[in-house]
TITIVO-893692 format. One record per residue (C-alpha): residue in three letters; z, x, y. Coordinates in Angstrom, 1 decimal. Example, Ala and Ser with C-alpha at 12.3 -4.5 7.8 and 13.67 -1.06 7.14 Angstrom:
REM TITIVO-893692
type->ALA z->7.8 x->12.3 y->-4.5 .
type->SER z->7.1 x->13.7 y->-1.1 .
END
This chain:
REM TITIVO-893692
type->MET z->-32.6 x->12.7 y->16.0 .
type->MET z->-32.2 x->9.0 y->16.7 .
type->GLY z->-32.6 x->8.2 y->13.0 .
type->GLU z->-29.8 x->10.6 y->12.2 .
type->ILE z->-27.6 x->9.0 y->14.8 .
type->THR z->-28.4 x->5.5 y->13.4 .
type->ALA z->-27.4 x->6.6 y->9.9 .
type->LEU z->-24.3 x->8.2 y->11.2 .
type->ALA z->-23.3 x->5.2 y->13.2 .
type->GLY z->-23.8 x->2.9 y->10.3 .
type->THR z->-21.9 x->5.0 y->7.7 .
type->THR z->-18.9 x->6.3 y->9.7 .
type->PRO z->-16.3 x->3.5 y->10.1 .
type->SER z->-13.2 x->4.3 y->11.9 .
type->ARG z->-10.1 x->5.2 y->9.9 .
type->PHE z->-8.2 x->3.0 y->12.3 .
type->ARG z->-9.9 x->-0.1 y->11.0 .
type->ARG z->-9.5 x->0.5 y->7.3 .
type->ALA z->-7.5 x->-2.0 y->5.2 .
type->THR z->-4.0 x->-1.1 y->4.2 .
type->LEU z->-4.4 x->-2.4 y->0.6 .
type->PRO z->-4.7 x->0.3 y->-2.0 .
type->ALA z->-7.8 x->0.8 y->-4.0 .
type->ALA z->-8.5 x->-1.1 y->-7.3 .
type->GLU z->-6.1 x->0.1 y->-10.1 .
type->GLN z->-7.2 x->1.3 y->-13.4 .
type->GLY z->-6.0 x->-0.5 y->-16.5 .
type->LEU z->-4.7 x->-3.5 y->-14.5 .
type->GLY z->-5.4 x->-5.9 y->-17.3 .
type->ARG z->-3.2 x->-4.1 y->-19.8 .
type->ARG z->-0.3 x->-3.9 y->-17.3 .
type->LEU z->-0.6 x->-7.6 y->-16.5 .
type->ALA z->-0.6 x->-8.6 y->-20.1 .
type->ARG z->2.6 x->-6.4 y->-20.6 .
type->ARG z->4.2 x->-8.1 y->-17.7 .
type->TRP z->3.4 x->-11.6 y->-19.0 .
type->LEU z->4.8 x->-10.7 y->-22.5 .
type->VAL z->8.0 x->-9.2 y->-21.1 .
type->THR z->8.6 x->-12.2 y->-18.7 .
type->LEU z->7.9 x->-14.8 y->-21.4 .
type->GLY z->10.2 x->-12.9 y->-23.8 .
type->LEU z->13.1 x->-12.7 y->-21.3 .
type->SER z->12.6 x->-16.4 y->-20.3 .
type->ALA z->12.6 x->-17.5 y->-24.0 .
type->ALA z->15.8 x->-15.5 y->-24.6 .
type->LEU z->17.5 x->-17.0 y->-21.6 .
type->VAL z->16.6 x->-20.5 y->-22.5 .
type->LEU z->17.8 x->-19.9 y->-26.1 .
type->LEU z->21.1 x->-18.6 y->-24.8 .
type->MET z->21.6 x->-21.6 y->-22.5 .
type->VAL z->20.7 x->-24.2 y->-25.1 .
type->GLY z->22.7 x->-22.4 y->-27.8 .
type->THR z->25.8 x->-22.2 y->-25.6 .
type->ARG z->25.6 x->-25.8 y->-24.6 .
type->ARG z->25.2 x->-27.1 y->-28.2 .
type->HIS z->27.6 x->-24.6 y->-29.7 .
type->TRP z->25.1 x->-22.9 y->-32.0 .
type->PHE z->27.0 x->-19.6 y->-31.9 .
type->ASP z->30.0 x->-18.7 y->-33.9 .
type->GLU z->33.0 x->-18.4 y->-31.6 .
type->THR z->34.7 x->-15.8 y->-33.9 .
type->GLY z->31.7 x->-13.5 y->-34.1 .
type->PRO z->29.3 x->-11.9 y->-31.7 .
type->GLY z->28.5 x->-15.3 y->-30.3 .
type->TYR z->31.8 x->-15.2 y->-28.5 .
type->ALA z->30.0 x->-13.1 y->-25.8 .
type->ALA z->27.9 x->-16.2 y->-24.9 .
type->TYR z->30.9 x->-18.4 y->-24.3 .
type->TRP z->32.7 x->-15.7 y->-22.4 .
type->LEU z->29.8 x->-15.3 y->-20.0 .
type->HIS z->29.7 x->-19.1 y->-19.6 .
type->ASP z->33.4 x->-19.4 y->-18.7 .
type->ARG z->33.9 x->-16.1 y->-16.8 .
type->LEU z->30.6 x->-15.7 y->-15.0 .
type->TYR z->28.5 x->-18.9 y->-14.9 .
type->LEU z->31.1 x->-21.4 y->-14.0 .
type->PRO z->32.7 x->-19.4 y->-11.1 .
type->LEU z->29.3 x->-18.7 y->-9.7 .
type->LYS z->28.2 x->-22.3 y->-9.9 .
type->GLY z->31.5 x->-23.4 y->-8.3 .
type->TYR z->31.3 x->-21.0 y->-5.3 .
type->LEU z->27.5 x->-21.1 y->-4.8 .
type->TRP z->26.7 x->-24.7 y->-5.6 .
type->THR z->29.6 x->-27.1 y->-6.1 .
type->TRP z->31.8 x->-25.9 y->-3.3 .
type->GLY z->29.1 x->-26.2 y->-0.6 .
type->PHE z->27.4 x->-29.4 y->-1.9 .
type->PRO z->25.4 x->-31.0 y->-0.4 .
type->GLN z->24.8 x->-28.2 y->2.2 .
type->SER z->23.8 x->-26.0 y->-0.7 .
type->LEU z->20.7 x->-28.2 y->-1.2 .
type->VAL z->19.3 x->-26.7 y->1.9 .
type->VAL z->19.7 x->-23.0 y->0.9 .
type->TRP z->19.0 x->-22.9 y->-2.9 .
type->PRO z->15.6 x->-24.6 y->-2.9 .
type->VAL z->14.3 x->-22.1 y->-0.4 .
type->ILE z->15.7 x->-19.2 y->-2.4 .
type->LEU z->14.2 x->-20.6 y->-5.7 .
type->LEU z->10.9 x->-21.1 y->-3.9 .
type->LEU z->10.8 x->-17.5 y->-2.7 .
type->LEU z->11.8 x->-16.2 y->-6.2 .
type->GLY z->9.0 x->-18.3 y->-7.7 .
type->VAL z->6.4 x->-17.0 y->-5.3 .
type->ALA z->7.6 x->-13.4 y->-5.9 .
type->LEU z->7.4 x->-14.0 y->-9.7 .
type->ALA z->3.9 x->-15.4 y->-9.4 .
type->GLY z->2.9 x->-12.4 y->-7.4 .
type->PHE z->4.4 x->-10.1 y->-10.0 .
type->LEU z->2.5 x->-11.8 y->-12.8 .
type->SER z->-0.8 x->-12.0 y->-11.0 .
type->ARG z->-0.6 x->-8.7 y->-9.2 .
type->ARG z->-1.5 x->-10.5 y->-6.0 .
type->PRO z->0.9 x->-9.8 y->-3.0 .
type->LEU z->1.6 x->-13.5 y->-2.2 .
type->LEU z->4.4 x->-12.5 y->0.2 .
type->GLN z->2.4 x->-9.7 y->1.8 .
type->GLY z->1.8 x->-11.7 y->5.0 .
type->ALA z->5.5 x->-12.4 y->5.5 .
type->HIS z->6.4 x->-8.8 y->4.5 .
type->GLY z->3.9 x->-7.5 y->7.0 .
type->LEU z->5.2 x->-9.7 y->9.8 .
type->ALA z->8.8 x->-8.6 y->9.1 .
type->ALA z->7.8 x->-5.0 y->8.9 .
type->ARG z->5.9 x->-5.1 y->12.2 .
type->TYR z->8.8 x->-6.7 y->13.9 .
type->LEU z->11.1 x->-4.0 y->12.7 .
type->LEU z->8.7 x->-1.3 y->13.6 .
type->ALA z->8.4 x->-2.6 y->17.2 .
type->ASN z->12.1 x->-1.9 y->18.1 .
type->PRO z->14.3 x->1.2 y->17.7 .
type->VAL z->17.0 x->-0.5 y->15.5 .
type->GLY z->14.3 x->-1.8 y->13.1 .
type->ARG z->12.7 x->1.7 y->12.9 .
type->ARG z->16.1 x->3.2 y->12.0 .
type->MET z->16.6 x->0.6 y->9.3 .
type->ILE z->13.2 x->1.3 y->7.8 .
type->ASP z->13.8 x->5.1 y->7.9 .
type->ARG z->17.1 x->4.7 y->6.1 .
type->TRP z->15.6 x->2.4 y->3.5 .
type->HIS z->12.7 x->4.8 y->2.9 .
type->ARG z->15.2 x->7.7 y->2.6 .
type->LEU z->17.1 x->5.9 y->-0.2 .
type->THR z->14.0 x->4.7 y->-2.2 .
type->VAL z->11.3 x->7.3 y->-1.7 .
type->ARG z->12.3 x->9.1 y->-4.9 .
type->THR z->12.7 x->6.0 y->-7.0 .
type->ARG z->10.3 x->3.4 y->-8.5 .
type->LEU z->11.1 x->1.2 y->-5.5 .
type->ARG z->9.3 x->3.6 y->-3.2 .
type->PRO z->7.9 x->1.3 y->-0.4 .
type->HIS z->4.2 x->2.2 y->-0.4 .
type->GLN z->3.2 x->-0.8 y->1.5 .
type->LEU z->5.8 x->-0.1 y->4.2 .
type->GLU z->4.4 x->3.4 y->4.6 .
type->MET z->0.9 x->2.0 y->5.1 .
type->LEU z->2.2 x->-0.5 y->7.6 .
type->ALA z->4.0 x->2.1 y->9.6 .
type->GLU z->0.8 x->4.3 y->9.7 .
type->GLN z->-1.3 x->1.2 y->10.7 .
type->ALA z->1.2 x->0.5 y->13.5 .
type->ARG z->0.8 x->4.1 y->14.8 .
type->GLN z->-3.0 x->4.0 y->14.6 .
type->MET z->-3.1 x->0.6 y->16.4 .
type->VAL z->-1.3 x->2.2 y->19.3 .
type->LEU z->-3.6 x->5.2 y->19.3 .
type->GLU z->-6.6 x->2.9 y->19.3 .
type->GLN z->-5.9 x->1.2 y->22.6 .
type->PRO z->-8.9 x->2.2 y->24.8 .
type->GLN z->-8.3 x->3.5 y->28.3 .
type->ALA z->-5.0 x->1.8 y->28.7 .
type->ARG z->-1.5 x->2.9 y->29.4 .
type->LEU z->0.1 x->3.9 y->26.1 .
type->PRO z->3.6 x->2.9 y->25.1 .
type->LEU z->4.5 x->6.5 y->24.9 .
type->SER z->8.1 x->6.1 y->23.6 .
type->ARG z->7.0 x->3.8 y->20.8 .
type->LEU z->4.0 x->6.1 y->19.9 .
type->LEU z->6.3 x->9.1 y->19.6 .
type->ALA z->8.9 x->7.2 y->17.6 .
type->LEU z->6.2 x->5.9 y->15.2 .
type->THR z->4.7 x->9.3 y->14.9 .
type->GLN z->8.0 x->10.9 y->14.0 .
type->LEU z->8.7 x->8.1 y->11.5 .
type->CYS z->5.4 x->8.4 y->9.8 .
type->MET z->5.8 x->12.2 y->9.7 .
type->ALA z->9.2 x->11.9 y->8.1 .
type->MET z->8.0 x->9.4 y->5.5 .
type->ARG z->5.1 x->11.6 y->4.5 .
type->LEU z->7.2 x->14.7 y->4.2 .
type->ARG z->9.8 x->12.9 y->2.0 .
type->ALA z->7.1 x->11.7 y->-0.3 .
type->ASP z->5.0 x->14.8 y->-0.5 .
type->GLY z->5.7 x->18.3 y->0.9 .
type->SER z->2.5 x->19.9 y->-0.3 .
type->THR z->0.2 x->21.9 y->2.0 .
type->ALA z->-2.4 x->19.1 y->1.9 .
type->ALA z->0.2 x->16.6 y->3.2 .
type->ARG z->1.4 x->19.0 y->5.9 .
type->LEU z->-2.2 x->19.6 y->7.0 .
type->THR z->-2.7 x->15.8 y->7.3 .
type->ILE z->0.5 x->15.5 y->9.4 .
type->LEU z->-0.7 x->18.4 y->11.6 .
type->ALA z->-4.1 x->16.7 y->12.1 .
type->ASP z->-2.2 x->13.4 y->13.0 .
type->LEU z->0.0 x->15.2 y->15.5 .
type->LEU z->-3.0 x->17.0 y->17.2 .
type->GLU z->-4.9 x->13.7 y->17.3 .
type->THR z->-1.9 x->12.0 y->18.9 .
type->LEU z->-1.7 x->14.8 y->21.5 .
type->LEU z->-5.3 x->14.5 y->22.4 .
type->ARG z->-4.9 x->10.7 y->22.8 .
type->ILE z->-1.9 x->11.2 y->25.1 .
type->GLN z->-3.8 x->13.6 y->27.3 .
type->GLN z->-6.3 x->10.8 y->27.9 .
type->ASP z->-3.7 x->8.3 y->29.0 .
type->GLN z->-4.1 x->7.0 y->32.6 .
type->GLY z->-0.4 x->6.0 y->33.1 .
type->ASP z->2.4 x->7.8 y->34.8 .
type->ALA z->1.6 x->11.5 y->34.9 .
type->ARG z->5.3 x->12.5 y->34.6 .
type->ALA z->5.8 x->10.4 y->31.5 .
type->VAL z->2.6 x->11.7 y->30.0 .
type->ARG z->3.7 x->15.3 y->30.6 .
type->ALA z->7.1 x->14.6 y->29.1 .
type->ALA z->5.5 x->13.0 y->26.0 .
type->MET z->3.2 x->16.0 y->25.6 .
type->GLU z->6.1 x->18.5 y->25.8 .
type->GLN z->8.0 x->16.5 y->23.2 .
type->LEU z->5.0 x->16.4 y->20.9 .
type->THR z->4.3 x->20.1 y->21.3 .
type->LEU z->7.8 x->20.9 y->20.3 .
type->LEU z->7.4 x->18.7 y->17.2 .
type->MET z->4.2 x->20.5 y->16.3 .
type->ALA z->5.7 x->23.9 y->16.8 .
type->ASP z->8.5 x->23.0 y->14.4 .
type->HIS z->6.0 x->21.6 y->11.9 .
type->LEU z->3.8 x->24.7 y->12.1 .
type->THR z->6.7 x->27.0 y->11.0 .
type->ALA z->6.6 x->25.3 y->7.6 .
type->LEU z->2.9 x->26.0 y->7.2 .
type->THR z->1.3 x->29.4 y->6.5 .
type->ALA z->-0.3 x->29.8 y->9.9 .
type->THR z->-1.5 x->33.3 y->9.4 .
type->PRO z->-5.4 x->33.3 y->9.5 .
type->VAL z->-7.1 x->34.5 y->6.4 .
type->PRO z->-9.4 x->37.4 y->7.3 .
type->GLY z->-13.0 x->36.4 y->6.9 .
type->ASP z->-12.3 x->32.9 y->5.7 .
type->LEU z->-12.8 x->30.5 y->8.6 .
type->LEU z->-12.5 x->27.4 y->6.3 .
type->ALA z->-9.1 x->28.3 y->4.9 .
type->PRO z->-6.2 x->25.8 y->5.7 .
type->ALA z->-4.1 x->28.8 y->6.9 .
type->THR z->-6.8 x->29.8 y->9.4 .
type->LEU z->-7.0 x->26.3 y->10.8 .
type->ALA z->-3.2 x->26.1 y->11.1 .
type->GLY z->-3.2 x->29.5 y->12.9 .
type->GLU z->-5.8 x->28.2 y->15.4 .
type->VAL z->-3.7 x->25.1 y->16.1 .
type->GLN z->-0.7 x->27.4 y->16.7 .
type->VAL z->-2.7 x->29.3 y->19.3 .
type->LEU z->-3.7 x->26.1 y->21.0 .
type->VAL z->-0.2 x->24.7 y->21.0 .
type->THR z->1.2 x->28.0 y->22.4 .
type->ALA z->-1.4 x->28.0 y->25.2 .
type->LEU z->-0.6 x->24.3 y->26.0 .
type->ARG z->3.1 x->24.9 y->26.1 .
type->GLY z->2.6 x->27.8 y->28.5 .
type->ARG z->0.5 x->25.6 y->30.8 .
type->LEU z->3.0 x->22.7 y->30.7 .
type->ALA z->5.9 x->25.1 y->31.4 .
type->SER z->4.2 x->26.8 y->34.4 .
type->GLY z->2.5 x->23.7 y->35.8 .
type->LYS z->-0.6 x->25.8 y->36.4 .
type->ALA z->-3.9 x->26.3 y->34.6 .
type->GLY z->-3.4 x->28.2 y->31.4 .
type->ASP z->-4.7 x->31.6 y->30.5 .
type->LEU z->-8.1 x->30.9 y->28.9 .
type->SER z->-8.2 x->34.4 y->27.4 .
type->LEU z->-5.7 x->33.1 y->24.8 .
type->LEU z->-8.2 x->30.6 y->23.7 .
type->ARG z->-11.2 x->32.9 y->23.5 .
type->PRO z->-10.6 x->33.9 y->19.8 .
type->VAL z->-10.3 x->30.2 y->18.9 .
type->ALA z->-13.5 x->29.4 y->20.6 .
type->ALA z->-15.3 x->32.3 y->18.8 .
type->ALA z->-13.9 x->31.1 y->15.5 .
type->ILE z->-15.1 x->27.5 y->16.2 .
type->MET z->-18.7 x->28.7 y->16.8 .
type->GLU z->-18.6 x->31.0 y->13.8 .
type->ARG z->-17.4 x->28.1 y->11.6 .
type->CYS z->-20.2 x->25.9 y->12.9 .
type->GLY z->-22.7 x->28.6 y->12.0 .
type->LEU z->-21.1 x->28.9 y->8.5 .
type->LEU z->-21.4 x->25.2 y->8.0 .
type->ASP z->-25.0 x->25.2 y->9.1 .
type->LEU z->-25.7 x->28.1 y->6.7 .
type->ILE z->-24.1 x->26.4 y->3.8 .
type->ARG z->-26.2 x->23.3 y->4.4 .
type->THR z->-29.5 x->25.2 y->5.0 .
type->MET z->-29.1 x->27.5 y->1.9 .
type->ALA z->-28.2 x->24.5 y->-0.3 .
type->GLU z->-31.3 x->22.6 y->0.9 .
type->ARG z->-33.5 x->25.6 y->0.4 .
type->GLY z->-32.1 x->26.0 y->-3.1 .
type->LEU z->-33.0 x->22.4 y->-3.9 .
type->ARG z->-36.6 x->23.1 y->-2.9 .
type->GLY z->-36.7 x->26.3 y->-5.1 .
type->PHE z->-36.5 x->28.8 y->-2.2 .
type->GLY z->-33.8 x->31.4 y->-1.6 .
type->ARG z->-31.0 x->32.5 y->-3.8 .
type->GLU z->-28.3 x->30.1 y->-5.2 .
type->LEU z->-25.4 x->29.8 y->-2.8 .
type->SER z->-21.9 x->29.9 y->-4.1 .
type->ALA z->-20.1 x->27.0 y->-2.5 .
type->PRO z->-16.8 x->27.7 y->-0.7 .
type->GLU z->-13.6 x->26.2 y->-2.2 .
type->ALA z->-13.1 x->22.6 y->-1.2 .
type->GLY z->-9.9 x->22.4 y->0.8 .
type->PRO z->-7.7 x->19.5 y->1.5 .
type->PRO z->-9.4 x->16.4 y->3.0 .
type->ALA z->-7.6 x->17.0 y->6.3 .
type->CYS z->-9.5 x->20.3 y->6.9 .
type->GLY z->-12.7 x->18.7 y->8.2 .
type->ARG z->-10.8 x->16.4 y->10.6 .
type->LEU z->-8.6 x->19.3 y->11.7 .
type->SER z->-11.7 x->21.4 y->12.5 .
type->VAL z->-13.1 x->18.6 y->14.7 .
type->LEU z->-9.8 x->18.1 y->16.5 .
type->ILE z->-9.4 x->21.9 y->17.1 .
type->ALA z->-12.9 x->21.9 y->18.7 .
type->LEU z->-12.2 x->18.8 y->20.8 .
type->PHE z->-8.8 x->20.2 y->22.0 .
type->ALA z->-10.3 x->23.6 y->22.8 .
type->ALA z->-13.1 x->21.8 y->24.7 .
type->VAL z->-10.6 x->19.8 y->26.7 .
type->GLU z->-8.5 x->22.9 y->27.6 .
type->THR z->-11.4 x->25.2 y->28.4 .
type->GLY z->-13.9 x->22.7 y->29.8 .
type->GLU z->-16.5 x->24.0 y->27.3 .
type->GLU z->-17.9 x->20.8 y->25.9 .
type->GLU z->-20.3 x->22.7 y->23.6 .
type->LEU z->-17.4 x->23.6 y->21.3 .
type->ALA z->-17.0 x->19.9 y->20.4 .
type->HIS z->-20.7 x->19.2 y->20.3 .
type->ALA z->-21.5 x->22.1 y->18.0 .
type->THR z->-18.7 x->21.1 y->15.5 .
type->LEU z->-19.7 x->17.4 y->15.5 .
type->GLU z->-23.4 x->18.3 y->15.1 .
type->SER z->-22.7 x->20.7 y->12.2 .
type->LEU z->-20.6 x->18.2 y->10.3 .
type->SER z->-23.2 x->15.5 y->11.0 .
type->ALA z->-25.9 x->17.7 y->9.6 .
type->LEU z->-23.8 x->18.4 y->6.6 .
type->ALA z->-23.3 x->14.7 y->6.1 .
type->PHE z->-27.1 x->14.2 y->6.4 .
type->GLY z->-27.7 x->16.8 y->3.8 .
type->ARG z->-25.1 x->15.3 y->1.5 .
type->ALA z->-26.8 x->11.9 y->1.8 .
type->ALA z->-30.2 x->13.5 y->0.9 .
type->GLY z->-28.6 x->15.3 y->-2.1 .
type->LEU z->-26.9 x->18.6 y->-2.5 .
type->PRO z->-26.0 x->20.7 y->-5.5 .
type->ALA z->-22.7 x->19.7 y->-7.2 .
type->PRO z->-20.5 x->22.5 y->-5.9 .
type->VAL z->-21.8 x->22.1 y->-2.3 .
type->ALA z->-21.5 x->18.3 y->-2.6 .
type->ALA z->-17.8 x->18.7 y->-3.6 .
type->PHE z->-17.2 x->20.9 y->-0.6 .
type->ALA z->-19.0 x->18.4 y->1.7 .
type->ASP z->-17.0 x->15.5 y->0.2 .
type->ALA z->-13.8 x->17.2 y->1.0 .
type->TRP z->-14.7 x->18.2 y->4.6 .
type->LEU z->-16.3 x->14.9 y->5.5 .
type->ALA z->-13.5 x->12.7 y->4.0 .
type->GLU z->-11.9 x->12.1 y->7.4 .
type->ALA z->-14.4 x->13.3 y->10.0 .
type->PRO z->-16.4 x->12.8 y->12.1 .
type->ASP z->-14.7 x->9.5 y->13.0 .
type->LEU z->-15.3 x->7.0 y->15.8 .
type->PRO z->-12.6 x->8.3 y->18.1 .
type->HIS z->-14.0 x->11.9 y->17.8 .
type->TRP z->-17.4 x->10.7 y->19.1 .
type->GLN z->-15.7 x->8.7 y->21.8 .
type->LEU z->-13.9 x->11.7 y->23.1 .
type->ALA z->-17.0 x->13.9 y->22.9 .
type->ALA z->-18.9 x->11.3 y->24.9 .
type->HIS z->-16.1 x->11.3 y->27.5 .
type->LEU z->-16.3 x->15.1 y->27.7 .
type->SER z->-20.1 x->15.0 y->28.1 .
type->ASP z->-20.0 x->12.7 y->31.1 .
type->PRO z->-19.8 x->15.0 y->34.2 .
type->PRO z->-18.3 x->13.4 y->37.4 .
type->LEU z->-20.8 x->12.2 y->40.0 .
type->PRO z->-20.8 x->14.2 y->43.3 .
type->ASP z->-19.1 x->12.4 y->46.1 .
type->PRO z->-21.0 x->11.2 y->48.1 .
type->SER z->-23.9 x->10.6 y->45.7 .
type->LEU z->-27.2 x->8.6 y->45.9 .
type->LEU z->-27.0 x->7.9 y->42.2 .
type->THR z->-25.2 x->4.9 y->40.7 .
type->PRO z->-23.3 x->5.3 y->37.3 .
type->GLY z->-26.1 x->3.4 y->35.6 .
type->ASP z->-28.8 x->5.8 y->37.0 .
type->HIS z->-26.7 x->8.8 y->36.0 .
type->ASP z->-26.5 x->7.5 y->32.4 .
type->HIS z->-30.3 x->7.3 y->32.2 .
type->LEU z->-30.6 x->10.8 y->33.4 .
type->THR z->-28.3 x->12.4 y->30.8 .
type->GLY z->-29.8 x->12.0 y->27.4 .
type->ARG z->-27.0 x->13.6 y->25.4 .
type->THR z->-24.4 x->11.5 y->27.2 .
type->HIS z->-26.4 x->8.4 y->26.5 .
type->ARG z->-26.8 x->9.0 y->22.8 .
type->LEU z->-23.1 x->10.0 y->22.4 .
type->ALA z->-21.9 x->6.9 y->24.2 .
type->TRP z->-24.1 x->4.8 y->22.0 .
type->VAL z->-22.8 x->6.4 y->18.8 .
type->ALA z->-19.2 x->6.0 y->20.2 .
type->GLY z->-19.7 x->2.3 y->20.5 .
type->ALA z->-19.9 x->1.9 y->24.3 .
type->ALA z->-20.9 x->-1.6 y->25.1 .
type->GLU z->-23.2 x->-0.7 y->28.0 .
type->ALA z->-25.1 x->1.9 y->26.0 .
type->THR z->-28.3 x->1.0 y->24.0 .
type->PRO z->-30.3 x->3.2 y->21.7 .
END
């Protein structure tokens, strides 16, 4: 068991700490060579035009008249207004502009984002205030369908949202978190309205809702933020096919239907201010446990097939990458609402066992399914929340100290260690 936990802890980095740079591009050398050729060709043509106009190489009565017309009607007025008229103050502005253009050109030719640091600082400053977020939203709305689509800006906005979510046991800036969540949601929907993208957004919203529930700040502000987020989730679910597929517990529509039940139960609890009706969540809890059994069966049958026992298992269809994370979040949310921590533990253990089987080697169809379901989960925040759920409160008064209590609960001890708690040791 501890060996499995060690492997899991060493191979499950948090999504919140992944770099924002895209992966290595294919055919980068050819594209760079094409950029150099185009840049050198345009530069040579511009130099030829300038020298030829100055030395009167072109015939003024022929097509060469265009060069002299551009010199008299465009170049001279621009030089007068932008350089001569403000001289010597223009010496302060233009060297800076030329330097930035030179750095941008060098980055374009080398495919190295030399201005990425400055761009990141400016983007983070804009993302930190409402006016800046509106500017970013409008710019993305204008450019998302063009070749100027701001991919880096999208990643920076998502990173800013995740950095807020990552703050441990602290008061969240709820208004900024909700604004960043809505901005990231709008950006993703504009860029891709597919079912896979909508499932990813749904998982992000559910993960944000879980994190807000853990906030230790003003209870009234937390409740208002949860109500706003549940409304946003309800609107988003209307665009998804949230009708469960009979007999298919791994289908995206089934997962979306379970989230819809959870959101409906939470909205009822928030509206009444009382404990929700747990009977609404009983079908979701049953589906969670059945899904865990199905994942365990897939792994067991695949491993038996590798050893030459049992019949060959037909692997389920590999769904979008968000399905695995969504299944974990559904189990965690149901565990929080019902107090049944085993729902979360069973899901995490089933996915961890599937990850262990994949590392040991699975048949290609099952490996493809495992790759899809394990693409985003289990993640470090999921283990942290499961460890928090596993830690029952001490009776008051109690003869046990928190340290004694940790030594007496083996499952809590292991989960806390996997989750990265500083005071926990293997």
